[in-house]
N, C-alpha and C positions, 0 to 999 in steps of 0.2 A: 504494500500500500504506500501512498504518498502522504506525507504530513508537512504542513507549513512550518517554516523555521521557528517562528515564535512559539507555536504550540508544542513542538518537540522540545525546545529548550525549557519551557515552563514545566513540562512533565518530568524531565530529567531533574530539574531543580527541586520539584516537589519530593521526589524520591530521596534525594541527598539530604534535604532538610529533615525528612522523616527519620533518616538513619543517623542523625546526629551532627551533620556538618553545620558550621556557622553560616550565616547569611552570605558573608563574603566568599567563603570557600565553596559553598553550594553554587553561587553565581558563576564563579570561575570554572568549576568542574563541569557545570551544565553547558557553559559556553564552549569549552574545549570539546566535549563529547559531541555537541551538535555540529560544530565546525568539522569535526572528523567525519561524521556521517555525510555532511554536505559535500565533502571532498571525495566521497565514494569509498571511504575506508570503513565499511560497516562492521568489520571484524573487531575494531577497536573503538567504535562509537556506541551505537545502540546495543550491540551484542555483548558489551562488557558491563552494562548498567546493573544487571541482576548480580553478576559476580562481585562487582565492587560493593554493592549493598550488603552482600553476604559477608564480605571481609570486615566491613564496619560493624556488623552485628556480632561477629565472632571476636571482635577486638584485635584482629590481625592488622588492621589499619587504625592508628590512633587519630581520631577525628580532630583532636586539639594539637597534634604534633606539628612542629614547624622547625625550619633549619636554624641551628645555632652554630656560630663560627667557632672553630677550634684552633685554626692555624692560619697565618697569613704571611706572605713574603712577596712584596711588590705586586706583580700581576697575578699571583697565585693565592687562592684561598681554599680552605677545606672546611666543610660543614658537616654536622651530624643532623640527619633528617628526622630523628626521633620517631621513626615509623609513621610520620604524617602522611596524608594523602599524596600519592606520587605526583599527581598533576600540579598541585599547589607548591610542593617542594621544588619540582623541576622548573616551573615558571619563575620562581624566586631566583634559582641558580642561573638560568640563562640570562635573566634581566641583570643580575649582578655581574655576570661575565661581560655583558654589553657595556656596563658602566666602566669596568676595568679596561676594556678595549678602547673606549673613548679616551682614556687617560694614558695608557701605555702602548696602544696599538694592538695589543693582544690581551685576552683575559682567560684564565684557566680556573675553573671551579671543580673541586672534587667533592662529591656528596656521598656519604655513607649512611647506612642504617635507614634506608628509605624503602618505599613500596612501589608497586607497579605504576609506571608513569603513563600507561595506556599507549597512545600512538607516538612513536619516537620522533617522527617527522615534525610534530608540532613545534619542537624547540629549535630545530634548524630553521624552519620557516619563520619563527618569531624573530630570529636574528636577521635573516635575509630580508624580511619585510622592512627592517630598519636600516638596510644598506650594508649589513655586515655578512661575513662568511661565518657559518655555524657548523661545528663538528661536534657531535655528541654520541655517546653510547652508554650502555648499561650492561651489567651482568644479571643473570636471572638463575632460576633453579635448573637443575640438571634434567633437561627434557629432550635431549638429543644424544644418541650414542656417539662415542668417539669413533673415528674411522677404524674399522676392524672389530668393533665391539657391538654388543647387543643391548646393553642397558644404558639408560640416561645418565651420563656423567658430564656432559657439556651443556652449558646454557645456550639457548638459541638467541644469542646476544645481538639485539638490533644495533645497527650502525648507520649514522646519518651524516651526510654532507650537504650543505645548502649554500646558495649564493644568489645575490640579487641579479636581476636581468633588466635590460632596457624596456621590454614590453610589459613589465609588471607581473610576469609569470616566472617566479624564482626557479632556478635550477634546484632540483631536490633528488637526492639519492637516499632512500629510506628502505633498508633491507634487513631481513632476518638472515641468519647464517644457514638456514635450510633453504631448499628450493622454494618451499611453501611454508609459511608459518601455520601454527595451529589455528589461528584465527581465519586464515584463508581456507584451510581444510573445512572448518565449520561452515563458512559462507557457501562454499561449493557444495557441501553435503546438503545444506538446507535448500539449495536451489535445485537439488536432484540431478546434479551434473557430475561428470568425471573431470579430473584434472587434465589440463592441456598436455602435460608431460608427466611421466612417473614421478611421484613425490615422496616415496618411501618404500618400505619393505613389508611384505605380508609375513605371516607366522612361519613360513617355510624359507624366508630369506630371499624371496623373489621380488623384484621391483613391481610396483602396482600404481595405477592411476586412480584407484578407488579411495576417496578421502576418508570414508568410514573405516576402512581396513587399517589405514595408517594411524588414525586416531586410536584405534584399539591396540595396535602393536606398539605405538609410540616409538617407532623406528623411522624417524624422519631422515630424508636424504639430504646431507649437507650440500649446499651449492658448491660446485666444483669438486665434489667428492672429498678427498683428503685435504684439499686446499681450504674448503669451507670449514672443515673441522678444526684445522690449525688456526684459521682466522678467529673462530669462536673462542678458542683457548687463549690466544694472546690478548683479545679484548677483555676477557675475564680477569687475567692477571693485571693488566694495565689499569683497569678501573679500580681494582682493589688497592694497587700501589698509589695511584694518584689521589685517592680519597682516604687513604689510611684505614680502609675498611676491609670487609670480608670478601672472599671469593665464592664461587659456586658451591664448593664443598661445604662452606660455612652456612650458606643459605639452605642447602639440603639437610645439614645436621641440625639446624634450628627446628625443622619439622613443623613449620607453621604456614602451610599453604603456599600458593604460587607467588613468587617474586617478593617475599618479605626479606628485609635486611639486605637489600641490593646496594651495590656500589656503582656510582655513575660519574661520568666525566663530561664537562661542558667546556669547549674551546670556542672562543669568538675572536675573530680577526677583523681589523679595519682594513679593507682592501685599498683605501685611499692612501695608506702609508707605503704601499709597494707599487701602486700603479695609479693611473688617472682614470677618471670617469669615462673619458673618450675611448681609451684603450680597452677598458673592461667591456663597455658596450659593443665596441667594434669586434672584439675577439669572440664574444658570445654570439653575436648576430651572424658573423661569417661561419663560425663552426656549426651552429645549428643548421644553417642553409646548406653547408657542405654535406653533412650526413644525410640530408633529405634528398640529395641528388642521386643517391645510390639506387640502382634498379631494385625493385621490390622482389623479395623472395616469394616462393610459392605460398599461397594462402594468406598473404598479408596485403592490407589495403593502404597502409601508411607507415611512416617512420616518425617516431616521436623522440624528442630528447627528454632526459629525466625531469619530471615535474609537469610536463604538458598534459598528462592524463588527468591531473587534478583540475586543471582549467576546464577541461571538457566535462568532467563530472559536476563541477560547480555550476556550470551553465545549465546543464540538464536538470539538476536538482532545484535550482532557482526558478526555472520555468515551470516545472511540473510538480514541485513539492519534493521534499527529501524522502528518498526511498527508505523503507524499513520493512523487514520481514514481518508478516502478519503474526506469526507465532511469538516472535520476540517482542513485538509491540504489546500484545495481549499480556505477556508475562510482566512487562514493565508496568502496565496499567494496574495489574493486580498487586503490586508491591505496596 
């Protein structure tokens, strides 16, 4: 079904207030979740509302938790998130990194002891929309097997890079370390579809494009096979080091739900310190045009640069109302 932006946001906010968030935090979380759905990332928008509410109810997310500074050194600061809502913690940190970048040209914030920040790309876009380059990532619980293993020991750690562009559509790379995230598996399953390419293994170790099977075995296929598994591991270690926090092994040992006690890194860079607006705009415009001149591969209708899919989803959802799965919406309304 399709829901107007204001109605969707109001419903999300109602739920968050009901489950203990303050007016300010409920407003911010509802806005981010609605924007996420508007951008077509339903897996981390409407589809996470019930899960987030359950974490608040169980006390896995501290509704009153907020970042507290523990260390600082010039352009580097480290914060303890006190298990506060992942969105509000992360927004605080990327905004603080932007402030540091304005002063030093670069800002690095390490955040430990935080919770699920929902859509990772939110924070890269927040920097890009203000004219900065944003790089951020998080570690999470062990939900993906290491290459050669069968049990979840690696976090499917999302990694983001974003940059402003002259046409107002920021460049955005927002990717999980698996070929498909669990959220994408859920969205595909709810739509009654198969994955475009095999996304994991069945119980016999065979690659499969059935999202339900991969959800059941929890044997995600790392992007690039062993390369994706290695990327996930190094992101885990670096996020723990830069935040003075825990790694995936510590999140798993805590035994408190998905993505509790995460460690995150936020890097913001002022591109005006290394280049000019003219050069930035020119290089992005020429490069985008260059890749689009490639002959189309079989079965493809267009070539997009990273981030252009969001613009298309926004346009459609603005015109028709924001899409939400009927079952998911009914579940939210019942909370």
